[in-house]
C-alpha positions, 0 to 999 in steps of 0.5 A: 499550563506547564502540564499542557505544554508537556502534553503537546510536546509529547504528542508532537514527538509521538506523531513525528516518530510514527507512534500513531498507534498510541491510542490502541490501534496496532497495525496488523501484519498481513498474513501469507493467506492474504498475500496469496490471494493478491499475489500475481502480475497486474497490467493496466491497459490504459497506462502508458507503461506496459510494465506489470505490477508484481506482487509476491506471496512473501509480501514484496512487490516490483514494478519496472526498476522499483521494488518494496514491500506491501501490506493489506488492510481494509480491502486495500494494498499499501505499497512501501518503497521508492518509486512506482506504486509506492508513490501512487497511494493505496490500491483498492482490491477488486475481483482480480484487480487493483485500482489506484487513484492517482492525480484524480484518475483511476487506473485499474490493473488487471490480474493476468490469467483472470479475465 
């Protein structure tokens, strides 16, 4: 019983500290080549905001007054930071597009210069 309680506490602590990689899944850092492929400005014609989402090849993003960094994994971009894309959830990478699903709606941002 005591061992089980220690294990539960240890796992709770690991989960709370973000050590979900405990089971062997280590996050892979986005490569510059991956960033180069998605880098650019993206606009969404159906969005009320006309501010573009900007992705830099160095792994940084910007939108309106917000900014942060991003990673690419499993065909999606995950945004870290405060505001904007960091609150929308991951964006699925398409051919010249980023698709966010926010509050049950899809918002497709199109890369400028790729029609």
